[in-house]
C-alpha positions as CSV (number, residue, x, y, z in Angstrom):
1,M,112.4,120.2,125.0
2,K,115.9,120.3,126.5
3,I,115.1,118.0,129.4
4,Y,113.5,115.5,127.0
5,K,116.5,115.6,124.6
6,E,119.0,115.0,127.4
7,S,116.9,112.1,128.8
8,L,116.5,110.7,125.2
9,K,120.3,110.8,124.7
10,K,121.0,108.8,127.9
11,A,118.3,106.3,127.0
12,L,119.8,105.7,123.5
13,Y,123.2,105.2,125.0
14,S,121.6,102.6,127.3
15,L,120.2,100.7,124.3
16,E,123.6,101.0,122.6
17,R,125.1,99.0,125.4
18,D,122.4,96.4,124.9
19,G,123.3,96.2,121.1
20,I,119.8,97.5,120.1
21,V,121.1,100.8,118.6
22,S,124.4,102.1,117.2
23,N,125.8,105.1,115.4
24,I,124.3,107.7,117.7
25,M,124.8,111.2,116.3
26,I,123.7,114.4,118.1
27,T,123.0,117.8,116.5
28,E,121.4,120.9,117.8
29,N,117.8,119.9,117.0
30,S,118.0,116.1,116.5
31,I,119.5,112.8,117.6
32,Q,120.2,110.1,115.0
33,A,120.6,106.4,115.7
34,S,120.6,103.1,113.8
35,Y,118.1,100.5,115.2
36,H,118.9,96.8,114.8
37,I,115.9,94.6,114.5
38,D,115.7,90.9,115.1
39,L,113.7,90.0,111.9
40,P,111.7,86.7,111.6
41,Q,112.3,84.2,108.8
42,F,109.2,85.6,107.1
43,V,108.8,89.4,107.1
44,V,105.2,90.6,106.7
45,N,106.2,94.3,106.2
46,D,109.3,95.6,104.6
47,I,111.3,96.4,107.7
48,E,115.0,96.1,107.3
49,S,117.4,94.6,109.9
50,T,118.9,98.1,110.4
51,E,116.7,101.2,110.2
52,D,118.1,104.7,110.6
53,V,116.0,106.9,112.8
54,V,116.1,110.6,113.5
55,F,114.5,112.0,116.7
56,D,113.3,115.5,115.8
57,C,114.0,117.7,118.8
58,S,112.8,121.0,117.2
59,P,111.4,123.6,119.7
60,E,108.0,123.5,118.1
61,F,107.4,119.9,119.3
62,I,106.6,119.2,122.9
63,I,108.5,115.9,122.8
64,P,111.0,114.5,120.4
65,L,109.4,112.9,117.3
66,P,111.1,110.0,115.6
67,Y,111.0,109.5,111.8
68,F,112.7,107.1,109.4
69,R,115.5,108.3,107.1
70,R,114.8,105.5,104.5
71,E,113.0,107.1,101.5
72,N,111.2,103.9,100.6
73,F,110.1,103.1,104.1
74,P,106.8,101.2,103.7
75,N,103.3,102.7,104.1
76,V,102.4,100.5,107.1
77,I,99.6,101.2,109.6
78,H,100.3,103.3,112.7
79,L,102.1,106.2,110.9
80,L,101.3,109.8,111.7
81,R,99.6,111.5,108.8
82,N,100.4,114.8,107.1
83,T,104.1,114.8,108.0
84,G,105.5,115.5,104.6
85,N,108.2,113.3,103.0
86,F,109.2,111.4,106.2
87,K,107.4,108.5,107.9
88,Y,106.7,109.2,111.6
89,P,105.6,106.1,113.7
90,C,102.7,106.5,116.1
91,L,104.1,105.0,119.3
92,F,101.4,105.6,121.8
93,Q,97.6,106.2,121.7
94,A,97.9,109.5,123.5
95,E,98.4,113.2,122.7
96,F,101.9,114.5,122.9
97,S,101.2,116.8,125.9
98,Q,99.9,113.7,127.8
99,I,103.1,111.7,127.0
100,A,105.2,114.7,128.1
101,L,103.5,114.7,131.6
102,N,104.7,111.2,132.3
103,W,107.8,111.2,130.2
104,D,109.9,108.1,130.4
105,A,112.8,108.2,127.8
106,N,113.8,104.5,128.3
107,S,110.2,103.3,127.5
108,Y,110.0,105.8,124.6
109,V,113.1,104.7,122.8
110,Y,112.4,101.0,123.5
111,R,108.8,101.4,122.2
112,L,110.3,102.4,118.8
113,Y,112.3,99.1,118.7
114,E,109.1,97.2,119.7
115,W,107.1,99.1,117.0
116,L,109.6,98.1,114.3
117,Y,109.8,94.5,115.7
118,L,106.0,94.1,115.6
119,T,105.5,95.9,112.3
120,A,108.0,93.5,110.7
121,R,105.8,90.6,111.9
122,G,102.5,92.3,111.0
123,E,101.4,92.1,114.7
124,L,101.1,95.8,115.6
125,H,97.3,96.0,115.8
126,N,96.7,93.6,118.7
127,D,94.6,94.7,121.7
128,G,96.3,97.3,123.8
129,Q,98.7,98.4,121.1
130,P,98.7,102.0,119.6
131,L,96.5,103.4,116.9
132,E,97.7,105.8,114.3
133,N,96.9,109.3,113.1
134,I,97.5,112.1,115.5
135,F,97.5,115.0,113.0
136,L,100.6,117.1,113.4
137,Y,99.6,119.8,110.9
138,K,96.5,121.6,110.0
139,K,94.0,119.6,107.9
140,H,91.1,120.4,105.7
141,E,87.6,119.3,106.7
142,L,84.4,118.9,104.8
143,I,80.9,118.8,106.3
144,I,78.6,116.6,104.2
145,P,74.8,117.1,104.5
146,L,72.7,114.4,106.2
147,D,70.8,113.7,102.9
148,F,74.0,113.4,100.9
149,N,73.6,111.0,98.0
150,F,76.1,110.8,95.1
151,D,73.5,110.4,92.5
152,K,71.7,113.5,93.8
153,F,74.9,115.6,93.8
154,K,76.9,114.2,90.8
155,N,75.5,116.8,88.3
156,G,76.8,119.6,90.4
157,C,76.9,120.9,94.0
158,I,78.0,124.0,95.9
159,L,81.3,123.9,97.9
160,E,81.0,126.6,100.5
161,S,83.9,127.8,102.7
162,C,83.0,128.3,106.4
163,K,84.2,131.3,108.4
164,T,86.8,129.1,110.0
165,E,89.8,128.5,107.8
166,N,90.0,125.1,106.0
167,I,86.4,124.1,107.0
168,F,84.0,123.5,104.0
169,K,80.4,122.6,103.6
170,L,78.9,120.7,100.7
171,L,75.5,121.9,99.7
172,G,73.0,120.8,97.0
173,A,72.6,123.0,93.9
174,K,69.2,123.9,92.4
175,S,70.6,123.9,88.9
176,S,73.9,123.1,87.0
177,N,74.4,126.9,86.6
178,E,74.4,127.4,90.3
179,A,76.9,124.6,91.0
180,N,80.5,125.5,91.5
181,C,81.8,122.0,92.1
182,L,81.5,118.6,90.4
183,L,81.9,115.1,92.1
184,Q,83.7,112.0,90.8
185,K,83.4,108.7,92.8
186,Y,85.6,105.5,92.5
187,D,85.1,102.2,94.3
188,F,88.4,100.6,95.6
189,G,86.7,97.5,96.9
190,S,88.2,96.0,100.0
191,I,91.5,97.4,101.3
192,A,93.5,96.8,104.5
193,H,93.0,98.7,107.8
194,S,93.3,101.7,107.9
195,G,92.9,102.4,104.3
196,I,94.9,105.2,102.8
197,I,97.5,105.9,105.5
198,N,99.3,108.9,103.9
199,P,96.8,110.9,101.8
200,P,98.1,111.8,98.3
201,C,99.0,115.4,97.7
202,N,98.8,115.5,93.9
203,F,97.1,113.6,91.1
204,D,100.1,111.5,90.4
205,E,100.1,110.1,93.9
206,L,96.3,109.6,93.7
207,Y,96.6,107.9,90.4
208,S,99.1,105.4,91.7
209,L,96.5,104.1,94.3
210,F,94.0,103.2,91.5
211,D,93.8,99.7,89.9
212,D,93.8,99.5,86.1
213,D,90.0,99.7,85.7
214,N,89.8,102.8,87.9
215,K,92.8,104.4,86.1
216,K,91.0,104.0,82.8
217,E,87.8,105.4,84.2
218,L,89.6,108.3,85.8
219,K,91.2,109.4,82.5
220,N,87.9,109.0,80.6
221,N,86.1,111.1,83.2
222,L,88.7,113.9,83.1
223,K,88.4,114.0,79.4
224,L,84.6,114.3,79.5
225,L,84.7,117.0,82.1
226,S,87.4,119.0,80.4
227,V,85.8,119.2,77.0
228,N,82.6,120.7,78.3
229,H,83.2,124.5,78.5
230,H,80.4,124.9,81.0
231,N,82.7,123.1,83.5
232,Y,85.7,125.4,83.1
233,E,85.2,127.5,86.2
234,K,84.2,124.7,88.5
235,K,86.2,122.7,91.1
236,L,86.4,118.9,91.3
237,I,86.0,116.6,94.3
238,I,87.2,113.0,94.1
239,I,85.5,110.5,96.4
240,I,87.0,107.1,96.9
241,E,84.9,104.3,98.5
242,A,86.5,101.3,100.2
243,N,85.4,98.5,102.6
244,I,87.4,98.9,105.8
245,K,87.3,96.7,108.9
246,D,86.6,98.9,111.9
247,A,88.7,97.6,114.8
248,N,86.5,99.3,117.4
249,L,83.2,97.8,116.2
250,N,84.7,94.6,114.8
251,V,82.7,95.0,111.6
252,T,83.5,95.9,108.0
253,Q,82.3,99.4,107.1
254,K,82.2,101.3,103.9
255,Q,84.5,104.4,104.2
256,E,84.9,107.4,101.9
257,Y,88.1,109.3,101.3
258,V,87.5,112.8,99.9
259,F,90.0,114.9,97.9
260,L,89.6,118.5,96.5
261,V,91.5,119.3,93.4
262,D,93.2,122.6,93.9
263,Y,92.5,123.9,90.4
264,E,89.5,124.7,88.3
265,I,88.6,122.1,85.6
266,K,89.9,124.4,82.9
267,T,93.4,124.3,84.5
268,I,93.2,120.5,84.8
269,G,92.4,120.2,81.1
270,L,95.3,122.5,80.2
271,Q,97.8,120.5,82.3
272,I,96.9,117.1,80.9
273,G,96.4,118.2,77.3
274,I,92.7,117.8,76.9
275,I,92.1,121.4,76.0
276,G,94.3,124.1,74.6
277,E,94.6,127.9,75.0
278,H,95.3,130.6,72.5
279,E,95.3,134.3,73.3
280,G,92.9,133.7,76.2
281,N,90.6,131.4,74.4
282,Y,90.1,127.8,75.3
283,S,89.0,124.9,73.1
284,Q,89.1,121.1,72.9
285,I,92.1,119.5,71.3
286,I,91.3,117.1,68.5
287,S,91.6,113.5,69.6
288,P,92.9,114.3,73.1
289,S,94.6,111.8,75.2
290,A,95.3,112.5,78.9
291,N,99.0,113.2,79.6
292,I,99.5,111.4,82.9
293,E,103.1,112.7,83.2
294,N,101.6,116.1,84.2
295,F,99.5,114.6,86.9
296,K,102.2,115.5,89.5
297,N,101.6,119.2,88.7
298,I,97.9,119.0,89.7
299,T,97.8,119.3,93.5
300,I,95.0,118.0,95.6
301,T,93.8,118.6,99.2
302,P,92.8,115.6,101.4
303,F,89.7,116.3,103.3
304,A,88.7,114.7,106.7
305,W,84.9,114.6,106.1
306,Y,82.1,114.6,108.6
307,K,78.6,113.6,107.7
308,H,75.8,115.5,109.5
309,F,74.6,114.0,112.8
310,D,71.9,111.3,112.5
311,Q,69.9,109.0,114.9
312,L,72.2,106.1,114.4
313,Q,75.3,108.1,115.5
314,G,73.3,109.3,118.6
315,R,72.3,105.8,119.6
316,I,75.8,104.4,119.3
317,A,77.4,107.3,121.1
318,N,75.0,106.8,124.0
319,G,75.7,103.0,124.2
320,C,72.1,102.1,123.1
321,R,71.0,98.9,121.3
322,L,70.7,99.7,117.6
323,I,67.2,98.3,117.5
324,D,65.2,100.0,119.5
325,I,72.7,139.9,138.3
326,T,73.9,142.1,140.6
327,G,75.9,140.7,143.5
328,F,76.6,137.4,141.7
329,P,80.1,136.7,140.5
330,A,81.7,137.0,137.1
331,I,83.0,133.6,136.0
332,T,85.6,132.4,133.6
333,Q,85.2,128.7,132.4
334,I,87.9,126.8,130.6
335,G,86.7,123.8,128.6
336,I,83.1,123.5,127.3
337,G,83.0,119.9,126.1
338,A,80.3,117.4,127.1
339,I,80.0,118.2,130.8
340,G,81.4,121.7,130.6
341,G,78.9,122.8,128.0
342,Q,76.0,121.5,130.1
343,I,77.4,123.1,133.2
344,A,77.7,126.4,131.5
345,R,74.1,126.1,130.4
346,N,73.0,125.0,133.8
347,I,74.6,127.8,135.8
348,T,73.3,130.2,133.2
349,Q,69.7,129.0,133.4
350,S,70.0,129.2,137.2
351,G,70.9,132.9,136.8
352,F,74.1,132.4,138.9
353,P,76.9,134.3,137.0
354,K,76.8,138.0,136.4
355,E,78.8,137.2,133.3
356,L,80.4,134.1,131.8
357,I,83.6,134.1,129.8
358,L,84.1,130.8,127.9
359,I,87.6,129.6,126.9
360,D,88.0,126.7,124.5
361,N,89.8,126.0,121.2
362,D,87.6,123.2,119.8
363,L,85.4,123.3,116.8
364,F,81.8,121.9,116.7
365,Y,81.3,118.8,114.6
366,P,78.3,116.6,114.0
367,H,79.2,113.8,116.5
368,N,79.4,116.4,119.3
369,T,75.6,116.7,119.0
370,S,75.1,113.4,121.0
371,R,76.3,114.9,124.2
372,W,76.7,118.6,123.6
373,L,74.1,121.4,123.0
374,I,71.7,121.1,120.2
375,S,73.0,123.1,117.2
376,S,73.6,122.8,113.5
377,D,76.3,125.4,113.3
378,Y,79.0,122.8,112.4
379,G,82.5,123.9,111.7
380,N,82.5,127.0,114.0
381,P,84.2,127.4,117.4
382,K,82.2,125.9,120.3
383,V,82.8,129.0,122.4
384,K,81.1,131.2,119.7
385,I,78.1,128.9,119.3
386,L,77.6,128.5,123.1
387,S,78.1,132.1,123.8
388,D,75.5,133.0,121.2
389,Q,73.0,130.6,122.7
390,L,73.6,131.8,126.2
391,N,73.3,135.4,125.1
392,D,70.0,134.5,123.6
393,I,68.9,133.2,127.0
394,I,70.2,136.2,129.0
395,H,71.3,139.2,126.9
396,N,73.9,140.1,124.2
397,T,76.6,141.1,126.7
398,Y,76.3,138.2,129.1
399,S,78.7,135.7,127.6
400,F,82.0,136.3,125.9
401,P,83.9,133.7,123.8
402,V,87.7,133.4,123.9
403,Y,88.8,131.0,121.1
404,E,92.2,130.1,122.6
405,K,94.1,127.0,123.7
406,V,95.8,126.6,127.1
407,E,99.3,125.6,125.9
408,F,101.6,123.3,127.8
409,G,102.6,125.4,130.8
410,S,101.6,128.8,129.2
411,L,98.5,131.0,129.1
412,S,98.0,133.6,126.4
413,D,97.4,137.3,127.1
414,D,93.7,137.0,126.2
415,I,93.2,134.1,128.6
416,L,95.0,135.9,131.4
417,K,92.9,139.0,130.8
418,A,89.7,136.9,130.9
419,I,90.6,135.2,134.2
420,N,91.6,138.5,135.9
421,L,88.2,139.9,135.0
422,S,86.5,137.2,137.0
423,E,85.9,136.2,140.6
424,I,85.6,132.4,139.9
425,I,87.7,130.3,137.5
426,I,86.1,126.9,136.6
427,D,88.2,124.3,134.8
428,T,86.0,121.7,133.1
429,S,88.7,120.9,130.5
430,A,89.3,117.4,131.9
431,S,93.0,118.0,131.2
432,I,95.8,117.6,133.7
433,T,97.9,119.8,131.5
434,V,95.4,122.7,131.8
435,Q,95.0,122.2,135.6
436,R,98.8,122.3,136.2
437,T,99.2,125.2,133.9
438,I,96.6,127.2,135.9
439,D,98.5,126.2,139.1
440,K,101.6,127.8,137.7
441,Y,100.0,131.2,137.6
442,N,98.9,131.3,141.3
443,F,95.4,132.6,140.9
444,H,94.9,132.6,144.7
445,H,92.8,135.7,144.6
446,L,90.0,133.8,142.9
447,D,87.6,131.1,143.9
448,R,88.7,128.1,141.9
449,I,86.9,124.9,140.8
450,T,88.1,121.9,138.8
451,N,85.6,119.3,137.6
452,F,86.2,116.1,135.5
453,L,84.9,112.6,135.0
454,S,86.5,109.2,135.4
455,P,87.2,107.4,132.1
456,D,84.0,105.4,132.3
457,G,81.9,108.5,133.1
458,K,80.5,106.9,136.3
459,T,82.5,109.1,138.8
460,S,82.7,112.9,138.9
461,F,85.5,114.7,140.8
462,L,85.2,118.3,142.0
463,F,88.0,120.3,143.6
464,F,87.3,123.7,145.3
465,T,89.6,126.3,146.8
466,P,88.3,129.6,148.1
467,K,90.0,132.9,147.3
468,G,93.0,133.5,149.6
469,M,93.7,129.8,150.0
470,Q,97.2,129.2,148.5
471,I,96.7,125.5,147.6
472,P,97.4,124.4,144.0
473,H,94.8,122.0,142.6
474,T,97.6,119.5,141.8
475,H,97.8,119.1,145.6
476,L,94.1,118.0,145.5
477,E,94.7,115.8,142.4
478,I,97.5,114.0,144.3
479,S,95.2,113.6,147.3
480,I,92.7,111.8,145.0
481,Y,95.4,109.4,143.7
482,N,96.4,108.6,147.3
483,F,92.7,108.1,148.3
484,I,92.2,105.7,145.3
485,I,95.2,103.4,146.1
486,S,94.4,103.5,149.9
487,N,90.7,102.6,149.7
488,Q,89.7,99.3,148.3
489,D,86.2,100.4,147.2
490,F,87.8,103.0,144.9
491,N,90.8,101.1,143.6
492,N,89.3,100.8,140.1
493,V,87.6,104.2,139.8
494,L,90.1,105.3,137.1
495,N,89.9,102.1,135.1
496,S,87.4,101.6,132.3
497,S,86.1,99.1,129.8
498,V,84.0,101.6,127.9
499,K,84.1,101.1,124.1
500,G,84.7,103.7,121.5
501,Y,83.2,104.3,118.0
502,S,84.7,105.9,114.9
503,Y,82.7,109.1,114.1
504,S,84.3,110.2,110.8
505,G,85.8,108.8,107.6
506,D,89.2,110.0,108.7
507,S,90.7,107.0,110.5
508,C,90.5,104.9,113.7
509,R,92.0,107.8,115.6
510,S,88.6,109.6,115.2
511,I,87.1,108.0,118.3
512,S,84.5,109.0,120.8
513,Y,83.3,107.0,123.7
514,E,80.0,105.4,124.6
515,I,79.0,107.4,127.7
516,S,75.3,108.1,128.0
517,T,74.1,111.6,127.8
518,N,71.9,110.9,130.8
519,I,75.0,110.2,132.9
520,I,76.6,113.3,131.6
521,G,73.4,115.2,132.6
522,I,73.4,113.8,136.1
523,H,77.0,114.8,136.7
524,S,76.6,118.2,135.1
525,H,73.6,118.9,137.4
526,W,75.5,117.7,140.5
527,A,78.5,119.8,139.6
528,S,76.4,122.9,138.8
529,H,74.6,122.6,142.2
530,Y,78.0,122.5,144.1
531,I,79.5,125.3,142.0
532,E,76.9,127.7,143.4
533,K,76.9,126.1,146.9
534,L,80.7,126.2,147.3
535,Y,80.8,129.9,146.4
536,Q,79.1,130.4,149.8
537,T,81.8,128.5,151.7
538,N,85.5,129.1,152.7
539,E,86.6,125.5,153.0
540,V,88.8,123.5,150.7
541,K,86.8,120.6,149.3
542,I,87.3,117.4,147.3
543,L,84.0,115.9,146.3
544,L,83.2,112.7,144.5
545,C,79.9,111.7,142.9
546,N,79.5,108.0,141.9
547,I,76.6,106.7,139.7
548,D,75.8,103.0,139.7
549,D,74.1,100.9,137.0
550,N,70.7,101.9,138.3
551,F,71.5,105.6,137.9
552,Q,71.6,106.0,141.7
553,S,74.2,108.5,142.8
554,K,76.3,108.5,146.0
555,C,78.5,111.4,147.1
556,F,81.7,111.3,149.1
557,N,83.8,114.0,150.8
558,V,87.6,113.3,150.6
559,I,89.9,114.9,153.1
560,P,92.7,116.7,151.3
561,E,96.2,115.6,152.1
562,I,98.2,118.0,154.2
563,L,101.3,118.6,152.2
564,T,104.4,120.3,153.5
565,E,107.1,121.8,151.3
566,Y,110.5,120.4,152.2
567,S,113.8,122.0,151.0
568,V,116.2,119.3,149.8
569,Q,119.8,120.0,149.2
570,N,121.0,119.6,145.6
571,C,117.4,119.3,144.3
572,S,116.0,122.0,142.0
573,Q,112.4,120.8,142.4
574,K,109.9,121.9,145.0
575,V,109.3,118.8,147.2
576,Y,106.0,118.2,149.0
577,I,105.6,115.5,151.6
578,A,102.2,114.3,152.9
579,K,101.7,114.6,156.7
580,S,100.0,111.2,156.7
581,L,103.1,109.6,155.1
582,I,105.3,110.8,157.9
583,E,102.8,109.6,160.5
584,N,102.8,106.2,158.9
585,F,106.6,106.1,159.0
586,E,106.6,107.0,162.7
587,V,104.1,104.1,163.4
588,H,106.2,101.6,161.5
589,R,109.4,102.7,163.1
590,T,108.0,102.4,166.6
591,K,106.5,99.0,165.9
592,N,109.7,97.6,164.6
593,L,112.1,99.0,167.3
594,P,114.8,98.0,168.3
595,N,115.2,96.9,164.6
596,E,115.3,99.3,161.7
597,T,112.6,99.1,159.0
598,G,111.8,100.8,155.7
599,G,110.2,100.5,152.3
600,I,109.6,102.3,149.0
601,L,108.5,105.9,148.5
602,I,105.5,106.5,146.2
603,G,104.8,109.9,144.7
604,A,104.4,112.0,141.5
605,F,106.3,114.5,139.4
606,D,104.7,117.7,138.1
607,V,106.9,118.7,135.1
608,I,105.0,121.9,134.4
609,N,105.5,123.3,138.0
610,N,108.8,121.5,138.6
611,A,107.3,119.9,141.7
612,I,107.6,116.5,143.4
613,Y,105.1,114.9,145.7
614,L,105.8,112.1,148.2
615,V,102.5,110.8,149.5
616,N,102.6,107.0,150.1
617,C,104.8,104.0,150.5
618,I,105.1,100.3,150.0
619,D,105.9,98.6,153.3
620,A,109.0,96.5,153.8
621,P,108.6,93.2,151.8
622,I,108.7,89.9,153.7
623,D,112.2,89.1,152.5
624,S,113.6,92.3,154.0
625,D,116.5,92.1,156.5
626,R,115.7,94.1,159.7
627,Q,118.6,94.5,162.1
628,P,119.2,96.9,165.1
629,T,121.7,99.0,163.1
630,S,120.8,98.2,159.5
631,F,117.9,97.6,157.1
632,L,118.1,95.8,153.7
633,R,114.9,96.1,151.7
634,G,113.8,92.9,150.0
635,N,112.1,92.6,146.6
636,D,109.3,90.1,147.1
637,G,106.1,91.4,145.5
638,V,107.5,94.9,144.9
639,E,107.2,94.9,141.1
640,G,103.5,93.7,141.3
641,K,102.6,96.4,143.8
642,L,104.3,99.2,141.8
643,N,102.4,98.0,138.6
644,L,99.2,98.0,140.5
645,I,99.6,101.5,141.9
646,S,100.6,102.7,138.4
647,N,97.5,101.0,136.8
648,Q,95.1,102.4,139.5
649,T,96.4,106.0,139.0
650,H,97.0,105.9,135.2
651,G,100.7,106.1,135.8
652,N,100.6,109.3,137.9
653,L,101.9,107.7,141.1
654,K,105.2,105.8,140.8
655,Y,108.4,104.8,142.5
656,M,110.2,107.9,143.9
657,G,112.9,106.3,146.1
658,E,113.5,104.6,149.4
659,W,112.9,105.2,153.1
660,H,114.2,103.5,156.3
661,S,114.4,104.2,160.0
662,H,117.3,104.7,162.4
663,P,117.6,103.4,165.9
664,T,116.7,105.3,169.1
665,K,118.9,108.3,169.8
666,A,120.6,107.9,166.4
667,T,120.9,110.9,164.0
668,T,119.1,111.0,160.6
669,K,122.3,111.4,158.7
670,P,123.2,108.7,156.1
671,S,125.4,105.9,157.3
672,E,128.1,104.4,155.0
673,K,125.6,101.8,153.7
674,D,123.1,104.6,153.2
675,N,125.6,106.5,151.1
676,V,126.0,103.4,148.9
677,Q,122.2,103.3,148.3
678,L,122.2,107.1,147.7
679,D,124.9,106.7,145.0
680,W,122.6,104.1,143.3
681,L,119.6,106.4,143.5
682,R,121.7,109.2,142.0
683,K,122.6,107.0,139.1
684,Q,119.0,106.2,138.5
685,S,118.1,109.9,138.8
686,E,120.6,110.7,136.1
687,E,119.0,108.1,133.8
688,Q,115.5,109.6,134.2
689,L,116.5,113.3,134.7
690,F,114.4,113.7,137.8
691,P,115.5,112.9,141.3
692,Y,114.9,109.9,143.5
693,F,115.0,110.3,147.2
694,M,116.1,108.7,150.4
695,L,114.1,109.5,153.6
696,I,115.6,108.6,157.0
697,M,113.2,108.6,160.0
698,G,114.6,109.3,163.5
699,D,113.1,109.7,166.9
700,N,111.1,112.9,166.3
701,S,112.3,114.0,163.0
702,Y,113.3,113.0,159.5
703,D,115.6,114.1,156.7
704,L,115.3,113.8,153.0
705,Y,118.2,113.3,150.6
706,C,118.3,113.6,146.9
């Protein structure tokens, strides 16, 4: 967190110079600032011209989280839920660990200004802008049966707690005596996207959301429920229906919001004065009237609810039209999502592993059925479900579940123990964070495989390093990015127009993507085939499998970049330089002699392993000045080329500095003009808190300066 806090501070001071912020105050775990917003003549949302913001830099957060100090800050869309009394804006449609990988403090602090600016104008939900609701804290979830119908369940149902904490199932009751829960439903009509932004936590907050008719109905219903002594020991679930426009499907859909009252109906009646208590006996009060002042004492739990999987969800998830072992290795597999689950099943059915340890921290929900294994064990850990199924195929001691998460840069003792019991580690998590965290631990004594899909699901990537080969998989990841920007046929392999769909009544953050289970199946079978095949080899491999619209597949073998570690004075990071890049510089230098030439360094920063990669360049623009003893880089087309490289690699390759050549027989030490440019690069480095470089190419050697 320290590196992000320091970068954040510098970025805020930069905005202060531009007049966007003021009153910057720094404490141990926070940075406060006042944002000044250029408001329009007509303000759609209640954003004030000056908003006081606190960036929470507490150690438990991966990146600083901003929240607004104003108590009456409006309940607009794009606020993070379940964050207590403060309002936290959702600035980007990405998880915090993903933002941390490509941290840019200047963009982050300016994005907050843009968020306030657009919110004031009511323009924050345009295409390409962020969606709300990354849950910061643990939520409660309810699994609703496929045949759920309010009229069928309104006379009583069974609320059953799953083995996993805070996961519940709603079941039908054969009789009113068997029921332990009652349901109440209210219709809110049409409300704005995304409905209830900050779920109420007590009856008073819930009551304030009701219109007059619903308020009257609620009080009458509470009275009727409380006066019936047969209901005293039962719980109460409140269901709110509303018509919400779904931004993903561009249609209006009916959504339900579900709340569990934390007390038995007996306690509710006592709190609001419907029933009375004397020496342990309870009875109805004559002519009762609900005391709404005590509503704030009745706490409620918001539920994210999931209706059991059905055919419609399956068709949408697959993008369909709505109308129509001895001697074999022990393996540890991290990530058993769509492709990982099928790969685990494939390699198990092929009889390849001696044993299979599965690591994942996800739970199994109804929407997962579309592309995962067939099961109805909703609410339980995927690793437990899959291990049980695989053990049914093989034997009871074949597969072992590890219900753990690979944290940002850290592996738990249980995960380390599992990996060290294996001969192969397979990463099918599709997470750069997981891959780079595994790199950090140097498991070079194992065969290692990384497999993931492109965003549109049409291309599968597979990395392999045999045991004894000390090559981090981030080296292979960087090789892929360099391959993509260098080969026109693959420039758009990481871009996608695949649509998503909302799979729960929670919000528009609950999104899955329309990737056909058939494509997942093809890729999983391809990867499963190579997992066993590569185990027989001793070569480092980067393999690609591309599937066209006719489901025809074509495979490619990408040659890994040869990366050399270079020690740079005054640089705390490990620096890796691609051999192909140096060869490219040598060609350009020779071609332009006797004049100097140069260009821009392109590379990446691995924050988890504190490593920097220099792998490509942008050639000297046409407006550059080449002289026998000097080179001045121009700017024509540079911004467009940098943006293109960033788009093609999802922001993973970026500007990393400058390079130029020196004349024949000259040294590779910086000249006076070079030192001026180095000073400029150092200033930029201080702004971003990671170094930029200058590379000088000579006759048969080069030097790198930070």
